[in-house]
C-alpha positions as CSV (number, residue, x, y, z in Angstrom):
1,M,136.6,-45.2,9.2
2,E,133.2,-46.6,10.2
3,G,131.9,-43.1,10.3
4,S,133.0,-42.6,6.6
5,K,131.2,-45.8,5.6
6,L,128.1,-44.7,7.3
7,L,128.1,-41.4,5.4
8,V,128.7,-43.0,2.1
9,C,125.8,-45.5,2.7
10,C,123.6,-42.6,3.6
11,F,124.6,-40.7,0.4
12,I,123.9,-43.6,-1.7
13,A,120.5,-44.1,-0.1
14,C,119.7,-40.4,-0.7
15,I,120.6,-40.7,-4.3
16,L,118.4,-43.8,-4.7
17,F,115.5,-42.1,-3.1
18,L,115.9,-38.8,-5.0
19,G,116.3,-40.8,-8.3
20,V,112.7,-42.1,-7.6
21,N,111.0,-39.0,-6.4
22,G,113.4,-36.0,-6.2
23,E,112.9,-34.6,-9.7
24,N,109.2,-33.9,-9.3
25,P,107.5,-31.3,-7.2
26,Y,106.2,-31.9,-3.8
27,R,102.8,-30.9,-2.4
28,F,102.1,-30.8,1.2
29,F,98.7,-31.2,3.0
30,T,97.8,-31.3,6.5
31,W,94.3,-32.7,7.4
32,K,92.5,-32.7,10.6
33,V,89.7,-35.3,10.7
34,T,86.8,-34.5,13.1
35,Y,83.2,-35.1,13.7
36,G,80.9,-32.3,12.9
37,D,77.1,-31.5,12.2
38,V,76.0,-31.9,8.7
39,Y,72.6,-31.3,7.0
40,P,72.8,-33.0,3.6
41,L,69.1,-33.9,3.5
42,G,67.9,-31.3,6.0
43,V,68.3,-33.4,9.0
44,K,71.1,-32.9,11.5
45,Q,73.8,-35.7,11.5
46,Q,77.1,-36.5,12.7
47,G,79.5,-36.2,9.7
48,I,83.1,-36.7,9.1
49,L,84.9,-33.4,8.3
50,I,88.4,-32.7,7.0
51,N,89.6,-29.4,8.1
52,G,86.1,-28.6,9.0
53,Q,84.9,-29.2,5.4
54,F,82.4,-31.7,4.0
55,P,83.2,-32.8,1.3
56,G,86.8,-32.6,2.3
57,P,89.6,-30.4,0.6
58,H,90.2,-31.3,-3.1
59,I,93.7,-32.3,-4.2
60,D,95.1,-30.6,-7.3
61,A,98.3,-32.2,-8.6
62,V,100.2,-32.6,-11.9
63,T,101.5,-35.8,-13.4
64,N,104.2,-37.3,-11.3
65,D,103.9,-34.9,-8.4
66,N,104.6,-36.3,-4.9
67,L,101.8,-35.8,-2.3
68,I,102.7,-35.5,1.4
69,I,99.5,-35.8,3.2
70,S,99.5,-35.7,7.0
71,V,96.3,-37.0,8.5
72,Y,95.5,-36.3,12.2
73,N,92.6,-38.6,13.5
74,Y,90.4,-36.7,16.1
75,L,87.6,-39.2,15.9
76,N,86.9,-41.6,18.7
77,E,87.6,-44.7,16.5
78,P,90.4,-45.9,14.1
79,F,90.4,-44.2,10.8
80,L,92.1,-44.7,7.2
81,I,91.9,-42.9,3.9
82,S,92.2,-44.6,0.5
83,W,92.7,-43.0,-2.8
84,N,90.3,-44.4,-5.5
85,G,92.0,-44.7,-8.8
86,V,95.4,-43.6,-7.8
87,R,97.8,-46.3,-8.9
88,Q,100.3,-46.1,-5.9
89,W,103.0,-47.1,-8.4
90,R,105.3,-49.7,-6.5
91,N,103.8,-48.5,-3.3
92,S,100.9,-50.3,-1.9
93,W,102.3,-49.3,1.5
94,Q,100.2,-46.1,0.9
95,D,97.0,-47.6,-0.2
96,G,95.0,-47.0,3.0
97,T,93.1,-50.1,3.3
98,L,93.1,-52.5,6.1
99,G,95.0,-55.0,4.3
100,T,97.9,-52.6,3.7
101,N,98.0,-50.2,6.6
102,C,97.4,-50.2,10.4
103,P,94.5,-47.9,11.3
104,I,95.3,-44.3,12.6
105,R,94.2,-44.6,16.2
106,P,92.2,-41.8,17.8
107,G,94.5,-38.8,18.7
108,K,97.3,-40.0,16.4
109,N,98.4,-39.3,12.9
110,L,99.8,-40.8,9.7
111,T,101.7,-39.0,6.9
112,Y,100.9,-40.6,3.6
113,V,103.7,-40.2,1.0
114,L,102.4,-41.0,-2.4
115,Q,103.1,-40.1,-6.2
116,V,100.7,-39.7,-8.9
117,K,103.1,-41.5,-11.2
118,D,102.3,-41.5,-14.9
119,Q,98.6,-40.5,-14.3
120,I,96.2,-37.8,-15.3
121,G,92.5,-37.7,-14.7
122,S,89.6,-37.5,-12.1
123,F,89.7,-39.5,-9.0
124,F,88.5,-39.2,-5.3
125,Y,89.7,-40.3,-1.9
126,F,87.4,-41.7,0.9
127,P,87.5,-43.3,4.4
128,S,87.9,-46.9,4.1
129,L,87.1,-48.3,7.6
130,L,84.1,-48.9,9.7
131,F,81.5,-47.7,7.2
132,H,83.0,-44.1,7.6
133,K,82.2,-43.6,3.9
134,A,78.5,-43.1,4.8
135,A,79.4,-40.2,7.0
136,G,81.5,-38.3,4.4
137,G,85.3,-37.7,4.8
138,Y,85.7,-37.9,0.9
139,G,86.9,-35.4,-1.6
140,S,88.1,-34.9,-5.2
141,I,91.5,-35.6,-6.8
142,R,92.3,-33.7,-10.1
143,V,95.6,-34.8,-11.7
144,W,96.5,-32.4,-14.5
145,S,98.6,-33.0,-17.7
146,R,102.1,-31.6,-17.5
147,P,102.3,-28.2,-19.5
148,K,104.2,-29.7,-22.4
149,I,101.8,-32.7,-22.9
150,P,99.0,-31.9,-25.3
151,V,95.4,-32.6,-24.4
152,P,92.8,-33.4,-27.1
153,F,90.6,-30.4,-26.2
154,P,90.9,-26.6,-25.8
155,A,91.6,-25.4,-22.2
156,P,88.1,-25.0,-20.6
157,A,87.0,-21.7,-19.0
158,G,86.7,-23.6,-15.6
159,D,86.9,-26.9,-14.0
160,F,84.1,-28.1,-11.6
161,W,84.2,-31.2,-9.3
162,V,80.8,-33.0,-8.8
163,L,80.9,-35.5,-6.0
164,A,77.5,-37.3,-6.2
165,G,75.9,-40.2,-4.6
166,D,73.3,-41.8,-2.2
167,W,73.0,-40.7,1.4
168,Y,71.2,-42.1,4.6
169,K,69.8,-40.0,7.3
170,R,71.0,-42.5,9.8
171,N,74.4,-42.0,11.2
172,H,77.2,-44.5,10.0
173,Y,77.5,-46.3,13.3
174,V,73.8,-47.1,13.2
175,L,74.2,-48.5,9.5
176,R,77.2,-50.4,10.8
177,R,75.1,-52.1,13.4
178,F,72.6,-53.1,10.8
179,L,75.4,-54.8,9.0
180,D,77.0,-56.3,12.0
181,S,73.7,-57.9,13.2
182,G,73.4,-59.7,9.8
183,H,70.8,-57.5,8.1
184,N,70.8,-55.6,4.8
185,L,70.7,-51.9,4.9
186,P,67.6,-50.1,4.2
187,F,67.2,-48.1,0.9
188,P,69.1,-44.8,0.9
189,D,67.0,-41.8,1.9
190,G,68.2,-39.6,-0.9
191,L,71.0,-38.3,-3.2
192,I,73.4,-35.4,-2.6
193,I,75.7,-33.4,-4.8
194,N,78.8,-31.9,-3.2
195,G,77.4,-32.6,0.3
196,R,74.2,-30.9,-0.3
197,G,70.5,-31.8,-1.1
198,W,67.9,-30.3,-3.4
199,N,69.3,-27.1,-5.3
200,G,72.0,-26.9,-2.5
201,Y,74.9,-26.2,-4.7
202,T,75.5,-23.8,-7.6
203,F,77.9,-23.9,-10.6
204,T,78.4,-20.4,-12.1
205,V,79.2,-20.1,-15.8
206,D,79.5,-17.3,-18.3
207,P,77.5,-17.5,-21.5
208,G,79.1,-19.0,-24.6
209,K,82.1,-20.5,-22.5
210,T,83.0,-24.2,-22.1
211,Y,83.6,-25.9,-18.7
212,R,84.9,-29.1,-17.5
213,F,82.7,-31.2,-15.1
214,R,84.5,-34.0,-13.3
215,V,81.7,-36.4,-11.9
216,S,82.5,-39.2,-9.3
217,N,79.9,-41.4,-7.8
218,V,81.0,-41.4,-4.2
219,G,77.9,-43.2,-2.8
220,T,77.6,-46.4,-1.0
221,A,74.6,-48.3,-2.6
222,V,73.3,-47.2,-6.1
223,S,74.3,-46.2,-9.6
224,I,73.4,-42.7,-10.6
225,N,72.5,-40.9,-14.0
226,F,74.0,-37.5,-14.4
227,R,72.5,-34.8,-16.7
228,I,72.2,-31.0,-17.1
229,Q,68.9,-29.6,-18.2
230,G,69.0,-28.2,-21.9
231,H,72.8,-29.0,-22.3
232,K,74.9,-31.7,-23.9
233,L,77.6,-33.7,-22.1
234,K,80.8,-34.3,-24.2
235,L,82.7,-37.1,-22.6
236,I,86.5,-36.5,-22.6
237,E,87.9,-38.6,-19.9
238,V,87.3,-41.7,-17.8
239,E,89.5,-42.4,-14.8
240,G,92.6,-41.2,-16.4
241,S,91.9,-42.3,-20.1
242,H,91.1,-39.7,-22.8
243,T,88.1,-40.9,-24.7
244,I,86.6,-40.4,-28.1
245,Q,84.4,-37.3,-27.5
246,N,80.9,-38.7,-27.9
247,I,77.9,-36.4,-27.0
248,Y,75.4,-37.6,-24.4
249,S,72.2,-36.2,-23.0
250,S,72.6,-38.1,-19.8
251,F,75.2,-40.5,-18.5
252,D,75.2,-43.5,-16.0
253,I,78.0,-43.5,-13.5
254,H,78.2,-46.6,-11.4
255,L,79.6,-46.7,-7.7
256,G,83.3,-45.7,-7.5
257,Q,83.4,-44.5,-11.1
258,S,84.7,-41.1,-12.3
259,C,84.5,-39.3,-15.7
260,S,84.9,-35.8,-17.1
261,F,82.6,-33.9,-19.5
262,L,82.8,-30.7,-21.5
263,V,79.6,-28.6,-21.2
264,T,79.1,-25.4,-23.2
265,A,77.0,-22.7,-21.8
266,D,75.1,-22.2,-25.1
267,Q,71.6,-21.8,-23.9
268,V,69.2,-18.8,-23.1
269,P,71.0,-17.1,-20.0
270,Q,69.0,-18.3,-16.9
271,D,69.4,-21.1,-14.3
272,Y,69.2,-24.8,-15.2
273,Y,69.0,-28.1,-13.1
274,V,72.0,-30.2,-12.6
275,V,70.5,-33.6,-12.0
276,A,71.5,-36.9,-10.4
277,S,69.0,-39.7,-10.2
278,S,69.4,-43.3,-9.1
279,R,69.5,-46.1,-11.7
280,F,68.1,-49.6,-11.5
281,T,66.0,-48.9,-8.5
282,R,62.2,-49.3,-8.2
283,R,61.9,-46.1,-6.2
284,V,63.8,-43.5,-8.0
285,L,65.9,-41.0,-5.9
286,T,66.6,-37.6,-7.5
287,T,68.5,-34.5,-6.4
288,T,69.5,-31.3,-8.2
289,A,72.1,-28.6,-8.1
290,V,71.9,-25.4,-10.2
291,L,73.8,-24.4,-13.3
292,H,73.7,-20.5,-13.0
293,Y,74.6,-18.3,-15.9
294,S,76.4,-15.3,-14.7
295,N,74.0,-12.9,-16.3
296,S,70.8,-14.9,-15.5
297,K,67.8,-13.1,-14.1
298,K,65.6,-16.3,-14.0
299,G,65.9,-19.2,-11.6
300,V,65.4,-22.9,-12.4
301,S,62.1,-23.7,-14.0
302,G,60.3,-26.3,-15.9
303,P,60.2,-30.1,-15.3
304,I,63.4,-31.9,-14.3
305,P,64.7,-33.5,-17.4
306,G,64.0,-37.3,-17.3
307,A,66.5,-40.2,-17.9
308,P,66.3,-43.9,-17.9
309,T,65.4,-45.6,-14.6
310,I,65.4,-49.4,-14.3
311,Q,66.1,-50.1,-18.0
312,I,69.4,-52.1,-18.5
313,A,69.8,-52.1,-22.3
314,P,70.5,-48.3,-22.7
315,S,73.1,-48.5,-20.0
316,V,74.8,-51.5,-21.7
317,M,74.8,-49.6,-25.1
318,Q,76.2,-46.5,-23.5
319,A,78.9,-48.4,-21.6
320,R,80.0,-50.1,-24.9
321,S,80.2,-46.7,-26.7
322,I,83.0,-45.5,-24.4
323,R,86.1,-45.7,-26.4
324,R,89.7,-44.8,-25.9
325,N,91.2,-41.9,-27.9
326,L,94.1,-43.8,-29.6
327,T,95.8,-40.6,-30.9
328,A,95.6,-38.6,-27.7
329,S,98.6,-38.3,-25.4
330,G,98.0,-39.6,-21.9
331,P,100.4,-38.6,-19.0
332,R,103.3,-39.2,-21.4
333,P,103.7,-37.7,-25.0
334,N,103.3,-40.9,-26.8
335,P,99.7,-41.7,-27.9
336,Q,97.4,-43.8,-25.8
337,G,97.1,-46.2,-28.7
338,S,100.7,-47.1,-28.7
339,Y,100.1,-49.9,-26.2
340,H,98.4,-52.6,-28.1
341,Y,96.7,-54.5,-25.3
342,G,94.6,-56.6,-27.7
343,M,97.7,-58.1,-29.3
344,I,99.0,-59.7,-26.1
345,T,97.9,-63.1,-25.1
346,P,96.8,-63.5,-21.4
347,S,98.7,-66.1,-19.5
348,R,95.6,-67.3,-17.6
349,T,91.9,-66.4,-16.9
350,I,90.6,-65.7,-13.5
351,M,86.7,-65.7,-13.0
352,L,85.3,-63.9,-10.0
353,S,81.6,-64.6,-9.2
354,N,79.8,-62.7,-6.6
355,S,77.1,-64.1,-4.3
356,A,75.0,-63.2,-1.3
357,P,75.0,-66.2,1.1
358,Y,73.8,-66.5,4.6
359,I,76.6,-67.8,6.9
360,N,75.6,-68.8,10.4
361,G,72.3,-67.2,9.9
362,K,73.6,-63.8,8.9
363,Q,73.7,-61.9,5.6
364,R,77.2,-62.0,4.1
365,Y,78.6,-61.4,0.6
366,A,81.3,-63.5,-1.0
367,V,83.6,-63.9,-4.1
368,N,84.0,-67.4,-5.4
369,G,82.2,-68.7,-2.2
370,V,84.7,-66.9,0.1
371,S,83.5,-64.2,2.4
372,Y,86.5,-62.0,3.4
373,V,87.2,-61.4,7.1
374,P,90.0,-59.0,8.0
375,A,93.1,-60.4,9.7
376,D,94.5,-59.0,13.0
377,T,97.5,-57.8,11.2
378,P,97.6,-55.9,7.8
379,L,98.5,-58.5,5.2
380,K,101.2,-56.3,3.7
381,L,103.0,-56.1,7.0
382,A,102.6,-59.9,7.6
383,D,104.0,-60.4,4.1
384,Y,107.0,-58.2,4.7
385,F,107.8,-59.4,8.2
386,K,107.1,-63.0,7.2
387,I,104.6,-63.5,10.1
388,P,103.0,-66.9,9.8
389,G,99.4,-67.6,10.2
390,V,98.0,-64.3,9.1
391,F,97.0,-65.4,5.7
392,N,97.5,-68.1,3.2
393,L,98.2,-67.7,-0.5
394,G,95.6,-69.5,-2.7
395,S,92.9,-69.1,0.1
396,I,90.4,-68.0,-2.5
397,P,90.0,-70.0,-5.8
398,T,90.6,-68.5,-9.1
399,W,87.3,-70.0,-10.4
400,P,83.9,-70.2,-9.0
401,P,83.4,-73.7,-7.2
402,S,80.4,-75.8,-8.0
403,G,77.6,-75.5,-5.3
404,N,76.3,-72.7,-3.0
405,N,78.4,-73.2,0.1
406,A,80.3,-70.1,1.4
407,Y,82.8,-69.8,4.2
408,F,84.8,-67.2,6.0
409,Q,88.6,-66.6,5.1
410,T,91.1,-63.9,4.9
411,S,91.3,-64.4,1.2
412,V,94.5,-63.7,-0.8
413,M,95.1,-64.8,-4.4
414,A,98.6,-65.0,-5.7
415,A,99.9,-63.5,-8.9
416,N,103.3,-62.9,-10.4
417,F,104.8,-59.6,-11.4
418,R,104.4,-58.8,-15.1
419,E,101.8,-61.5,-15.7
420,Y,99.1,-60.5,-18.2
421,V,95.8,-61.8,-17.1
422,E,92.2,-62.0,-18.2
423,I,89.7,-61.4,-15.4
424,V,86.0,-62.2,-15.9
425,F,83.4,-60.9,-13.4
426,Q,80.4,-63.1,-13.5
427,N,77.3,-61.8,-11.9
428,W,74.3,-64.2,-11.4
429,E,72.4,-61.8,-9.1
430,D,69.6,-59.4,-10.1
431,T,71.6,-56.2,-9.2
432,V,74.4,-54.2,-11.0
433,Q,77.8,-54.9,-9.6
434,S,80.6,-52.4,-9.4
435,W,84.1,-53.8,-9.1
436,H,87.4,-51.8,-8.3
437,I,91.0,-53.0,-8.4
438,D,93.5,-50.9,-6.3
439,G,96.8,-50.2,-7.8
440,Y,95.7,-50.7,-11.5
441,S,94.0,-49.5,-14.6
442,F,92.6,-52.3,-16.8
443,F,91.1,-52.7,-20.2
444,V,87.4,-53.4,-20.2
445,V,87.3,-55.8,-23.3
446,G,83.7,-57.1,-23.2
447,M,80.4,-57.3,-21.4
448,E,77.4,-59.5,-22.3
449,G,74.4,-61.2,-20.8
450,G,74.5,-64.7,-19.6
451,Q,77.3,-67.1,-18.9
452,W,80.8,-66.4,-20.0
453,T,82.6,-69.0,-22.1
454,P,85.8,-69.0,-24.1
455,A,83.6,-68.3,-27.2
456,S,82.6,-65.0,-25.6
457,R,86.1,-63.6,-26.6
458,K,84.7,-63.3,-30.2
459,S,82.8,-60.2,-29.0
460,Y,85.8,-58.5,-27.3
461,N,87.0,-55.0,-28.3
462,L,90.6,-55.6,-28.7
463,R,91.4,-52.2,-30.3
464,D,90.2,-49.1,-28.5
465,T,88.4,-50.0,-25.2
466,V,88.7,-47.7,-22.3
467,S,91.3,-48.3,-19.5
468,R,89.9,-47.6,-16.1
469,S,90.0,-48.8,-12.4
470,T,86.3,-49.5,-11.8
471,T,83.9,-51.5,-13.9
472,E,80.2,-52.3,-13.8
473,V,78.7,-55.7,-14.2
474,Y,75.0,-56.0,-15.2
475,P,72.6,-58.4,-13.8
476,R,72.9,-61.9,-14.9
477,S,75.8,-60.9,-17.0
478,W,79.6,-60.8,-17.2
479,T,82.3,-58.3,-17.8
480,A,85.8,-59.2,-19.0
481,I,88.9,-57.2,-18.5
482,Y,92.6,-57.5,-19.5
483,V,95.3,-56.2,-17.0
484,A,99.1,-56.3,-17.0
485,L,100.2,-56.9,-13.5
486,D,103.0,-54.4,-13.6
487,N,102.6,-53.0,-10.0
488,V,104.0,-55.2,-7.2
489,G,102.2,-55.1,-4.0
490,M,99.2,-56.2,-1.9
491,W,96.0,-55.0,-3.8
492,N,92.5,-54.8,-2.8
493,I,89.9,-56.1,-5.3
494,R,86.5,-55.2,-3.9
495,S,82.8,-54.3,-4.6
496,E,82.1,-50.6,-4.6
497,D,78.7,-51.4,-3.0
498,W,79.9,-50.5,0.5
499,A,77.5,-52.8,2.3
500,R,78.7,-55.8,0.1
501,Q,82.4,-54.8,0.7
502,Y,82.0,-54.5,4.4
503,L,80.4,-58.0,4.6
504,G,82.9,-59.8,2.6
505,Q,82.9,-59.1,-1.2
506,Q,86.4,-58.3,-1.4
507,F,89.9,-60.0,-1.4
508,Y,93.5,-59.1,-1.9
509,L,95.8,-59.9,-4.9
510,R,99.4,-60.3,-4.0
511,V,101.5,-59.4,-6.9
512,Y,104.9,-60.9,-6.3
513,S,108.4,-60.2,-7.6
514,P,111.3,-62.3,-6.3
515,A,113.8,-59.7,-7.0
516,N,113.3,-57.8,-3.6
517,S,114.5,-54.7,-5.4
518,W,113.4,-50.9,-5.1
519,R,113.1,-51.2,-9.0
520,D,110.1,-53.2,-8.5
521,E,108.8,-52.1,-5.0
522,L,109.6,-49.0,-2.8
523,P,110.7,-50.1,0.8
524,I,108.6,-50.1,3.9
525,P,108.1,-46.5,5.0
526,R,110.0,-45.6,8.1
527,N,106.8,-44.1,9.6
528,A,104.6,-47.1,8.8
529,L,102.2,-47.8,11.7
530,L,102.8,-51.2,13.3
531,C,100.0,-53.2,14.9
532,G,98.7,-56.6,15.5
533,R,101.3,-59.2,15.3
534,A,103.7,-56.6,13.6
535,R,103.7,-54.5,16.8
536,G,107.2,-54.1,18.3
537,R,109.1,-54.7,15.0
538,R,111.2,-52.2,13.2
539,T,110.6,-50.7,9.8
540,R,114.0,-49.4,8.5
541,P,116.7,-46.9,9.6
542,F,116.3,-44.5,6.7
């Protein structure tokens, strides 16, 4: 009798699990993470390779696919991978940050089980610990629409990924020592495209055909401008949102952001520069790849096309020009414009202000006066096992305090499932900020110079702004977003400037549902790594 009950329970559990994921395809990946020699700027360095590759293997998936990614850590230090822009629907267990997961120890492995639920678009993965991002270990993620879901452009002849960003000639552990000693990082040594320096990578196209270029800024320190000599960029997608198809000669892409362009090979057959250059920096870094026409008999020539450098106004105007295509289908067949975000009144306003304080004589970065320090136990595990003393809800204020004092704290902000909130990022510094929220896409409703006030809402775009997971905030300016907190979990909100993130400009948002139901959040994975004060506890039997 007891055996029969056990079989029935197992059967019900399988049905519940399959009801969540079983109808959609599974894609399996095995990744071996190692050190290896890399030469992005012509200097031999220790890079982080995945399956011997830098950048790592790219992931191709279709909306709702399940991704089973087994990661084996052959480094001599702990390692984690996070998935920039992947929503991890009901599943912050797989987010791959130090607040949600125990690190993969040297010689050990972890299998991530995640789903690209109700998503399309261009994203990337990256190593989230110990400043590993400065050593590589990143790669592209392309999530394609399901075959029966129309897309608002003809199928391109090819699809290219472009992972561009700044790079240092110093190894990541040297940069980490800079930060740990309380100093700022030096200026980057250069820029790279797909792991290579000047003219080191080639995109081959056929004359007259149109191609999709998915561009991500995977750097650690600077915004970039992207352009292709003699060719126009037709913007079609930003981090999973189909956009109005505006034409640009060059385009600013801030840290952590991704976007897609259609480019038509409509020029005289020869080779052309593909250019990335730094934005808002006194010393302008530039690198190039090559757009090669398949029948070209002439290499790249002429001056590299110019672009804005330190000017703020053109970038602001360009950012405001990015609009959501309201009639296009997203991951589902219903139009993107069927969700009327501007007709919902937020339940509250949260203001987040970045700062660069010195604490105990060392450079730190903070949000609302709180400089984040990691706990000895992942916050998600502490929350699940109800381990006291790891973190406190409300340990970061929802509004900037008066005064310039800053302090250390494992900062966690409380929020309720299905809240609809307004978040204002207020930047009083002289540098461009780039903010990312794990687990969510949000609507960028406004950006202006100066101090945000309630009267600033008069300038909001409440009709067709873009939805994305990473937004810029210009110097001495604010950016406002609306976000529906429809994803239960422990979610990292951070600066995409990796030195600032490393030194405290981040915190966690705990989105809570009292239902304790698989409908709202998936159960703890059976293979979850346990560390810190969670060591020795049990996950679940099945």
